[in-house]
C-alpha positions as CSV (number, residue, x, y, z in Angstrom):
1,X,292.1,17.5,-15.6
2,X,288.3,18.0,-15.9
3,X,287.0,21.1,-14.3
4,X,285.0,20.4,-11.2
5,X,281.5,21.8,-10.7
6,X,280.8,24.4,-8.0
7,X,279.0,22.0,-5.9
8,X,281.9,19.5,-6.0
9,X,284.2,22.3,-5.0
10,X,282.0,23.4,-2.1
11,X,281.7,19.8,-0.9
12,X,285.5,19.4,-1.1
13,X,286.0,22.6,1.0
14,X,283.4,21.3,3.4
15,X,285.3,18.0,3.7
16,X,288.6,19.8,4.3
17,X,287.4,22.5,6.7
18,X,284.6,20.8,8.6
19,X,285.0,17.1,8.6
20,X,288.7,16.9,9.0
21,X,288.6,19.4,11.8
22,X,286.7,17.2,14.2
23,X,287.9,13.8,15.2
24,X,284.4,12.5,15.4
25,X,284.1,12.6,11.7
26,X,287.7,11.6,10.8
27,X,286.8,8.0,10.1
28,X,283.9,9.2,7.8
29,X,286.3,11.4,5.9
30,X,288.7,8.5,5.4
31,X,285.9,6.2,4.2
32,X,284.8,9.0,1.9
33,X,288.4,9.2,0.5
34,X,288.2,5.4,-0.2
35,X,285.0,5.9,-2.1
36,X,282.4,4.8,0.4
37,X,280.7,8.1,0.4
38,X,281.5,9.3,-3.1
39,X,278.0,10.2,-4.2
40,X,276.7,13.7,-4.0
41,X,273.7,12.4,-2.1
42,X,275.9,10.8,0.6
43,X,278.1,13.8,0.9
44,X,275.1,16.1,1.4
45,X,273.8,13.6,4.0
46,X,277.1,13.9,5.9
47,X,276.9,17.7,5.9
48,X,273.4,17.6,7.2
49,X,274.3,15.2,9.9
50,X,277.2,17.4,11.0
51,X,275.1,20.4,11.2
52,X,272.3,18.6,13.1
53,X,274.7,17.1,15.7
54,X,276.7,20.2,16.3
55,X,273.9,22.6,15.5
56,X,273.8,26.1,14.3
57,X,273.9,28.9,16.8
58,X,271.0,31.2,17.2
59,X,270.9,33.6,14.2
60,X,270.9,37.1,15.8
61,X,270.3,38.8,12.5
62,X,267.2,36.6,12.0
63,X,266.0,37.5,15.4
64,X,266.3,41.2,14.7
65,X,264.5,40.8,11.4
66,X,261.7,38.9,13.2
67,X,261.1,41.6,15.6
68,X,261.0,44.2,12.8
69,X,258.7,42.1,10.7
70,X,256.0,41.4,13.1
71,X,256.1,43.2,16.4
72,X,258.3,46.2,16.8
73,X,258.1,48.4,19.9
74,X,254.7,47.6,21.3
75,X,255.0,43.8,20.9
76,X,258.7,43.1,21.4
77,X,258.2,39.4,21.1
78,X,261.5,37.6,20.8
79,X,261.7,34.1,19.3
80,X,263.1,31.6,21.7
81,X,262.8,33.8,24.8
82,X,262.4,31.6,27.9
83,X,258.7,31.1,28.7
84,X,257.6,32.6,25.4
85,X,257.4,36.1,26.9
86,X,258.5,39.6,26.1
87,X,262.0,41.0,26.0
88,X,262.1,44.6,27.3
89,X,265.6,45.5,26.5
90,X,265.5,44.6,22.9
91,X,262.3,46.3,21.8
92,X,263.1,49.4,23.8
93,X,266.5,50.0,22.1
94,X,265.8,48.2,18.8
95,X,266.4,51.2,16.6
96,X,269.5,52.2,18.3
97,X,270.9,48.7,18.1
98,X,270.3,48.4,14.4
99,X,272.1,51.6,13.6
100,X,275.0,50.7,15.8
101,X,275.2,47.2,14.3
102,X,275.2,48.4,10.8
103,X,277.9,50.9,11.5
104,X,280.1,48.2,13.1
105,X,279.5,45.7,10.3
106,X,280.6,48.3,7.7
107,X,283.7,48.9,9.8
108,X,284.4,45.2,10.1
109,X,284.1,44.6,6.4
110,X,286.5,47.4,5.7
111,X,289.0,46.2,8.3
112,X,288.9,42.5,7.5
113,X,288.9,42.8,3.7
114,X,285.6,41.1,3.3
115,X,282.8,42.4,1.1
116,X,282.7,42.7,-2.6
117,X,286.4,42.9,-3.1
118,X,287.0,39.8,-1.0
119,X,284.3,37.9,-2.8
120,X,285.7,38.9,-6.2
121,X,289.1,37.7,-5.1
122,X,287.7,34.5,-3.9
123,X,285.9,33.8,-7.2
124,X,289.1,34.6,-9.1
125,X,291.1,32.2,-6.9
126,X,288.6,29.4,-7.5
127,X,288.8,30.0,-11.2
128,X,292.6,30.0,-11.1
129,X,292.6,26.7,-9.2
130,X,290.3,25.2,-11.8
131,X,292.6,26.2,-14.6
132,X,295.9,25.2,-13.1
133,X,294.8,21.6,-12.3
134,X,294.1,19.0,-9.7
135,X,297.4,19.3,-7.9
136,X,297.2,23.0,-7.5
137,X,293.5,22.7,-6.5
138,X,294.3,20.2,-3.8
139,X,296.9,22.5,-2.4
140,X,294.7,25.5,-2.4
141,X,291.7,23.7,-0.9
142,X,293.8,22.1,1.8
143,X,295.1,25.6,2.9
144,X,293.0,27.2,5.8
145,X,291.8,30.7,5.2
146,X,290.4,31.9,8.5
147,X,287.3,34.2,8.4
148,X,287.7,37.6,9.9
149,X,285.4,38.9,12.7
150,X,285.3,42.4,14.1
151,X,286.1,42.4,17.8
152,X,286.5,44.8,20.7
153,X,288.0,44.4,24.1
154,X,285.6,44.5,27.1
155,X,286.4,47.7,29.1
156,X,285.6,49.2,32.4
157,X,283.7,52.5,32.3
158,X,280.5,54.4,33.2
159,X,277.1,53.9,31.6
160,X,273.8,55.7,31.7
161,X,270.5,54.2,30.7
162,X,267.8,56.5,29.3
163,X,264.2,56.0,28.1
164,X,262.8,58.2,25.3
165,X,259.2,59.3,25.4
166,X,257.3,62.0,23.6
167,X,254.3,63.9,24.7
168,X,252.4,67.2,24.6
169,X,253.8,70.4,26.2
170,X,251.4,71.8,28.7
171,X,251.1,73.9,31.8
172,X,251.4,72.4,35.2
173,X,249.4,75.2,36.7
174,X,246.2,76.5,35.2
175,X,243.4,78.7,36.5
176,X,240.0,79.2,35.1
177,X,238.5,82.7,35.8
178,X,234.7,83.2,36.4
179,X,232.6,86.3,36.4
180,X,232.5,87.6,40.0
181,X,229.2,89.4,39.4
182,X,226.3,89.4,37.1
183,X,226.8,92.5,34.9
184,X,228.0,93.8,31.5
185,X,231.6,93.3,30.3
186,X,232.8,96.8,29.6
187,X,236.1,95.7,28.1
188,X,238.1,92.5,27.4
189,X,241.8,93.4,27.3
190,X,243.2,90.0,26.0
191,X,242.9,87.7,23.1
192,X,243.3,84.0,22.7
193,X,247.0,83.0,23.0
194,X,248.1,86.3,24.6
195,X,250.9,86.2,27.1
196,X,250.0,88.0,30.3
197,X,251.9,88.9,33.5
198,X,250.9,88.7,37.1
199,X,248.8,91.9,38.0
200,X,247.6,92.7,34.5
201,X,244.0,93.8,34.3
202,X,242.3,91.4,31.9
203,X,238.6,92.4,32.1
204,X,236.7,95.5,33.3
205,X,232.9,95.6,34.1
206,X,230.1,98.2,33.9
207,X,229.2,99.3,37.5
208,X,226.2,101.5,37.1
209,X,223.6,98.8,37.9
210,X,225.6,97.6,40.8
211,X,225.8,101.0,42.3
212,X,222.0,101.3,42.3
213,X,221.7,97.9,43.8
214,X,224.0,98.8,46.7
215,X,222.0,101.9,47.6
216,X,218.7,100.0,47.7
217,X,220.3,97.3,49.8
218,X,221.6,99.9,52.3
219,X,218.1,101.4,52.7
220,X,216.5,98.0,53.3
221,X,219.1,97.2,55.9
222,X,218.4,100.4,57.8
223,X,214.6,99.9,57.8
224,X,214.9,96.3,59.0
225,X,217.3,97.3,61.8
226,X,214.8,100.0,63.1
227,X,211.9,97.6,63.1
228,X,213.9,95.0,64.9
229,X,215.1,97.4,67.7
230,X,211.5,98.5,68.4
231,X,210.3,94.9,68.8
232,X,213.3,94.0,70.8
233,X,212.6,96.7,73.4
234,X,209.1,95.5,74.0
235,X,210.3,91.9,74.2
236,X,212.9,92.8,76.9
237,X,210.2,94.3,79.1
238,X,208.0,91.2,78.9
239,X,211.1,89.1,79.5
240,X,211.7,90.6,82.9
241,X,208.2,89.6,83.9
242,X,208.8,86.1,82.6
243,X,212.0,85.8,84.6
244,X,210.3,86.7,87.9
245,X,207.7,84.0,87.3
246,X,210.5,81.4,86.6
247,X,212.6,82.0,89.8
248,X,213.1,78.8,91.7
249,X,211.5,76.6,89.0
250,X,214.8,75.2,87.7
251,X,215.9,74.3,91.3
252,X,212.6,72.5,91.9
253,X,213.0,70.6,88.7
254,X,216.4,69.5,89.8
255,X,215.1,68.4,93.2
256,X,212.5,66.4,91.4
257,X,215.1,64.7,89.2
258,X,217.2,63.8,92.3
259,X,214.1,62.4,94.1
260,X,213.2,60.3,91.0
261,X,216.7,58.8,91.1
262,X,216.5,58.1,94.9
263,X,213.1,56.3,94.5
264,X,214.4,54.3,91.6
265,X,217.4,53.3,93.7
266,X,215.2,52.1,96.5
267,X,213.2,50.1,94.0
268,X,216.4,48.5,92.7
269,X,217.4,47.6,96.3
270,X,214.0,46.1,97.0
271,X,214.3,43.9,93.9
272,X,217.9,42.9,94.8
273,X,216.6,41.8,98.3
274,X,213.9,39.7,96.7
275,X,216.3,38.1,94.3
276,X,218.8,37.4,97.1
277,X,216.1,35.6,99.2
278,X,214.9,33.7,96.1
279,X,218.5,32.6,95.4
280,X,219.1,31.4,99.0
281,X,215.8,29.4,99.0
282,X,216.5,27.9,95.6
283,X,220.0,26.8,96.6
284,X,218.5,25.2,99.8
285,X,215.8,23.5,97.7
286,X,218.5,22.2,95.3
287,X,220.5,20.6,98.2
288,X,217.3,19.1,99.6
289,X,216.5,17.6,96.2
290,X,219.9,16.1,95.9
291,X,219.6,14.6,99.3
292,X,216.1,13.3,98.4
293,X,217.4,11.7,95.3
294,X,220.2,10.0,97.4
295,X,217.7,8.7,99.9
296,X,215.4,7.4,97.1
297,X,218.3,5.4,95.6
298,X,219.2,4.1,99.1
299,X,215.6,3.1,99.7
300,X,215.5,1.2,96.4
301,X,218.6,-0.7,97.3
302,X,217.2,-1.7,100.8
303,X,213.9,-2.8,99.2
304,X,215.8,-4.9,96.7
305,X,217.8,-6.7,99.4
306,X,215.1,-6.8,102.0
307,X,216.8,-4.3,104.3
308,X,215.4,-1.8,106.8
309,X,213.4,0.8,104.8
310,X,211.5,2.5,107.6
311,X,214.2,4.9,108.8
312,X,214.9,5.9,105.2
313,X,211.3,6.6,104.5
314,X,211.2,8.9,107.6
315,X,214.2,10.8,106.2
316,X,212.5,11.2,102.9
317,X,209.3,12.4,104.5
318,X,211.3,15.0,106.4
319,X,213.0,16.2,103.3
320,X,209.6,16.5,101.5
321,X,208.3,18.5,104.4
322,X,211.3,20.9,104.2
323,X,211.0,21.3,100.4
324,X,207.3,22.2,100.9
325,X,208.3,24.8,103.4
326,X,210.8,26.3,101.0
327,X,208.2,26.4,98.2
328,X,205.9,28.2,100.6
329,X,208.6,30.8,101.5
330,X,209.2,31.4,97.8
331,X,205.5,32.1,97.2
332,X,205.4,34.5,100.2
333,X,208.5,36.6,99.5
334,X,206.5,39.7,99.0
335,X,205.0,39.2,102.6
336,X,208.4,39.1,104.2
337,X,208.7,41.7,106.9
338,X,212.0,43.1,105.7
339,X,210.5,43.4,102.2
340,X,207.4,45.0,103.5
341,X,209.4,47.5,105.5
342,X,211.4,48.6,102.4
343,X,208.2,48.8,100.3
344,X,206.7,51.2,102.9
345,X,209.8,53.4,102.6
346,X,209.5,53.5,98.8
347,X,205.8,54.5,99.1
348,X,206.7,57.4,101.3
349,X,209.4,58.7,99.0
350,X,207.1,58.3,96.0
351,X,204.6,60.5,97.8
352,X,207.2,63.2,98.1
353,X,208.0,62.9,94.4
354,X,204.4,63.4,93.5
355,X,204.1,66.5,95.7
356,X,207.2,68.0,93.9
357,X,205.6,67.3,90.5
358,X,202.4,69.0,91.5
359,X,204.3,72.1,92.7
360,X,206.2,72.2,89.4
361,X,203.0,72.1,87.3
362,X,201.6,75.0,89.4
363,X,204.6,77.2,88.8
364,X,204.8,76.4,85.0
365,X,201.1,77.3,84.7
366,X,201.9,80.7,86.3
367,X,204.9,81.1,84.0
368,X,202.8,80.4,80.9
369,X,200.1,82.8,81.9
370,X,202.7,85.7,82.2
371,X,204.4,84.7,78.9
372,X,201.5,86.2,76.8
373,X,203.2,89.6,77.0
374,X,206.6,88.3,75.9
375,X,207.7,88.5,72.3
376,X,207.2,85.1,70.6
377,X,210.5,83.4,70.2
378,X,209.8,82.4,66.6
379,X,208.9,86.0,65.8
380,X,212.0,87.3,67.5
381,X,214.2,84.9,65.5
382,X,212.3,85.8,62.3
383,X,212.9,89.5,62.8
384,X,216.6,88.8,63.6
385,X,216.9,86.8,60.4
386,X,215.3,89.6,58.4
387,X,217.7,92.1,59.8
388,X,220.7,89.7,59.1
389,X,219.5,89.1,55.6
390,X,219.2,92.8,54.9
391,X,222.7,93.3,56.3
392,X,224.1,90.5,54.1
393,X,222.4,91.9,51.0
394,X,223.9,95.2,51.7
395,X,227.3,93.7,52.3
396,X,227.0,91.5,49.1
397,X,226.0,94.5,47.0
398,X,229.1,96.4,48.3
399,X,231.3,93.4,47.6
400,X,229.9,93.0,44.1
401,X,230.5,96.6,43.3
402,X,234.0,96.4,44.6
403,X,234.8,93.3,42.6
404,X,233.4,94.9,39.4
405,X,235.4,98.0,40.0
406,X,238.6,95.9,40.3
407,X,237.9,93.7,37.3
408,X,239.8,90.5,36.5
409,X,243.5,90.6,37.4
410,X,246.0,87.9,36.4
411,X,247.3,85.9,39.4
412,X,250.5,84.7,37.6
413,X,252.3,84.8,34.4
414,X,250.7,82.7,31.7
415,X,249.0,82.3,28.3
416,X,245.3,83.1,27.7
417,X,243.1,80.3,26.4
418,X,239.5,79.3,26.1
419,X,237.9,82.8,26.0
420,X,234.1,82.4,26.5
421,X,233.0,86.1,26.5
422,X,233.3,89.4,24.7
423,X,233.2,93.1,25.3
424,X,229.6,94.4,25.7
425,X,228.1,91.0,26.6
426,X,226.2,90.4,29.8
427,X,227.6,87.7,32.0
428,X,226.0,85.9,34.9
429,X,227.7,85.5,38.2
430,X,229.9,82.4,38.1
431,X,230.0,82.0,34.3
432,X,233.3,81.0,32.8
433,X,235.4,83.8,31.2
434,X,238.7,82.3,30.1
435,X,241.7,80.2,31.4
436,X,245.3,81.2,32.1
437,X,248.0,78.5,31.6
438,X,251.1,79.2,33.5
439,X,254.2,79.9,31.4
440,X,256.6,79.4,34.4
441,X,255.4,75.9,35.4
442,X,255.6,73.9,32.2
443,X,255.7,70.2,31.7
444,X,255.6,67.5,29.1
445,X,253.0,64.7,29.6
446,X,254.5,61.5,28.1
447,X,253.1,58.0,27.5
448,X,254.6,55.1,29.3
449,X,254.0,51.4,28.4
450,X,253.6,48.7,31.0
451,X,257.2,47.7,30.3
452,X,258.5,51.2,31.2
453,X,256.8,51.4,34.6
454,X,259.5,49.4,36.5
455,X,262.2,51.8,35.3
456,X,260.6,55.2,35.5
457,X,260.2,56.7,39.0
458,X,259.2,60.1,40.3
459,X,262.2,62.4,41.0
460,X,264.3,61.0,38.1
461,X,266.1,63.7,36.0
462,X,265.4,64.1,32.4
463,X,266.4,66.1,29.3
464,X,263.4,67.7,27.5
465,X,263.7,68.9,23.9
466,X,261.1,71.3,22.6
467,X,261.4,72.8,19.1
468,X,265.0,71.9,19.0
469,X,265.9,73.5,22.4
470,X,266.9,71.3,25.3
471,X,265.9,71.9,28.9
472,X,266.6,70.1,32.2
473,X,263.6,68.4,33.7
474,X,262.4,66.1,36.5
475,X,259.7,63.4,36.5
476,X,257.2,65.1,38.8
477,X,254.2,62.8,38.7
478,X,253.2,59.3,37.4
479,X,249.5,58.7,37.0
480,X,248.4,55.5,38.9
481,X,245.5,54.8,36.6
482,X,246.1,53.7,33.0
483,X,244.2,55.2,30.1
484,X,243.7,54.3,26.5
485,X,245.7,56.5,24.0
486,X,244.8,57.4,20.5
487,X,245.6,53.9,19.3
488,X,243.3,52.5,22.0
489,X,246.3,51.0,23.9
490,X,246.4,51.2,27.7
491,X,249.2,53.6,28.7
492,X,250.3,55.4,31.9
493,X,250.8,59.1,31.6
494,X,253.7,60.8,33.4
495,X,254.5,64.5,33.8
496,X,258.1,65.7,33.3
497,X,258.4,69.2,34.8
498,X,260.7,71.6,32.8
499,X,263.1,73.5,34.9
500,X,263.5,77.2,34.1
501,X,261.3,77.4,31.0
502,X,261.8,80.5,28.8
503,X,259.7,82.4,26.4
504,X,260.7,80.1,23.5
505,X,258.4,77.3,24.8
506,X,255.0,77.1,23.1
507,X,252.2,75.2,24.8
508,X,250.4,72.4,23.0
509,X,253.3,71.3,20.8
510,X,255.2,68.0,21.0
511,X,258.2,67.6,23.2
512,X,260.6,64.7,23.7
513,X,261.9,63.6,27.1
514,X,265.0,61.5,27.7
515,X,264.6,60.1,31.2
516,X,267.6,58.9,33.0
517,X,266.4,55.6,34.4
518,X,269.8,54.3,35.7
519,X,273.5,54.7,35.8
520,X,276.5,52.7,36.9
521,X,280.2,53.6,37.4
522,X,283.3,51.5,37.0
523,X,281.5,48.5,35.5
524,X,282.5,46.1,32.7
525,X,281.0,47.3,29.3
526,X,280.7,45.7,25.9
527,X,279.2,47.1,22.7
528,X,275.4,46.8,22.4
529,X,275.6,44.6,19.3
530,X,277.9,42.1,21.0
531,X,275.1,40.8,23.2
532,X,273.0,38.0,21.7
533,X,269.9,36.2,23.1
534,X,268.4,32.8,22.6
535,X,266.3,30.5,24.6
536,X,269.0,30.0,27.2
537,X,269.4,33.7,27.8
538,X,271.9,36.4,27.0
539,X,275.4,35.5,25.7
540,X,278.4,36.9,23.8
541,X,280.9,35.3,21.4
542,X,284.4,35.6,22.7
543,X,287.7,34.9,20.8
544,X,290.1,32.9,22.8
545,X,293.3,31.7,21.1
546,X,291.7,32.3,17.7
547,X,288.7,30.1,18.5
548,X,285.0,31.2,19.0
549,X,283.7,30.6,22.5
550,X,280.2,31.1,23.6
551,X,279.9,32.9,27.0
552,X,276.7,33.2,28.9
553,X,276.3,36.6,30.6
554,X,274.2,38.5,33.1
555,X,273.5,42.0,31.8
556,X,272.6,45.2,33.7
557,X,271.7,48.6,32.3
558,X,272.5,49.7,28.8
559,X,273.0,52.9,26.8
560,X,272.7,53.5,23.1
561,X,276.2,51.9,22.5
562,X,277.2,49.9,25.6
563,X,275.8,47.2,27.8
564,X,276.8,46.5,31.4
565,X,278.0,43.0,32.1
566,X,277.5,41.9,35.6
567,X,278.7,38.3,35.2
568,X,280.4,36.2,32.6
569,X,283.0,38.7,31.0
570,X,286.0,40.4,32.5
571,X,287.9,43.5,31.5
572,X,290.1,42.8,28.4
573,X,288.1,39.8,27.1
574,X,287.9,39.9,23.3
575,X,284.2,40.2,22.3
576,X,282.9,39.7,18.8
577,X,280.8,42.6,17.7
578,X,280.3,41.9,14.0
579,X,280.7,39.0,11.5
580,X,279.7,38.2,7.9
581,X,279.0,34.6,8.8
582,X,277.1,32.5,11.2
583,X,279.2,31.9,14.3
584,X,279.5,28.7,16.2
585,X,281.5,27.6,19.2
586,X,284.8,26.1,18.2
587,X,285.1,27.9,14.9
588,X,288.6,29.3,14.2
589,X,288.6,32.9,13.2
590,X,290.9,35.9,12.6
591,X,289.9,38.6,15.1
592,X,290.1,42.2,13.9
593,X,290.2,44.5,16.8
594,X,288.4,47.8,16.6
């Protein structure tokens, strides 16, 4: 028998394993056997039709490669993701997933017998079939060799989700020290990077100039005090005279204010009486006008029908006479007797008020004339200010001398940085000397992307690694304002406080924080590489009765190795974690349990 080509052998295996398996294509297979589809072109068409109708499942390995090739951690774009958006879980744990998947694949190959040895055995089998003949070939090709897939049973356990972030180790507490006085630095007892302890003397100052300044300030204060006391004595004598002249003046001013309020009240009452009378007259005039309008309409009706108009005209004339009287009363309100009486009362009280004002003016005139011998208030305050200034200068000089004698003392344990002075140099008061960064309050400031913010919260525990040494930590602060990092990417900085730092921590170096973002106990877990994603969402391949079944799942938190399954998979379900072939639903396989 002539040896078949490789393509013919592949087509035959396709016919045996793919076409004959599904009833939909059974008739096509029979027709192919009768020669209706003998040509290579038609057989290839049938293969393509099969693959198009039943489709190929989403290639997870292609997806992983796509992420590696174009996007990586910052992009994280996943082909086929619903809405064309970003997939947080996959880009965050991409490196860990790849390592775990490769490890599982190597184990699967070893357990199932696939790989190079299996391929060599397969090639040898094909060659043997070709040599033996058509009969033996038909027998070999009709036998079903099930592909092996590495599987693992879903289990119930605990899982912790962490987020890795790196940043710079720094102090959570810093203090910049400034020169307390303007003088010469006698000695600087520290250098850049020195570790200091609370209470250490860091700087001493030259005090000679400050001592002279204090003596002069004390003399000025004494002289100013003596001058002030002399002026104050004379002022007190004149003040007594001034007080005598002022006796009863305040009471009189108060009586004047009361009288003003009383007169003003009478004026308000007078105005209210006038307004009340005007209101009554206006209301009466309004009623008369309404009656006048009524009579005018009635007169018009009588005129139209030839009725009696004389009596109506008399009524109208009477109304007009009353309205004229009302108008006259309105114009003569100020001449009303009651109004005139109240106006006379107001005039009398106003005269009393004028008399009080005249008396006050006389007394103030006397007071001003006696005030010439009294110390001017401005001068008094000026002398008081001079005395106070001299006292403050003396106190300040004493304080400066005391501060210079004390020097600069460390307020806490820390590291010296940013020295801005040297021994023998003159410093101005308030000029910067150096900074102490606390060595007991140490933190790592890490960068968080916008995808991390929903997971990281203040108060979460963390493990911080600095120079190979691990420390416990806590997320102490998350900056609410994003900033651009060195790559000009907007990030949010978070502080992870290190608990109980020791002397092995160096400030300014890089540290890594593993932040515990979530945990779950007693949940269904599957290996990380068992979870796939396409446009429909997350799913896993299960093996049920030797057949591949696609199962959509709802995932929860995940670790480096495991993923929480909230819906879709139960404990004990056989989950595919690795395969050397493209999987599709309905494919018969040989599950190899890990």
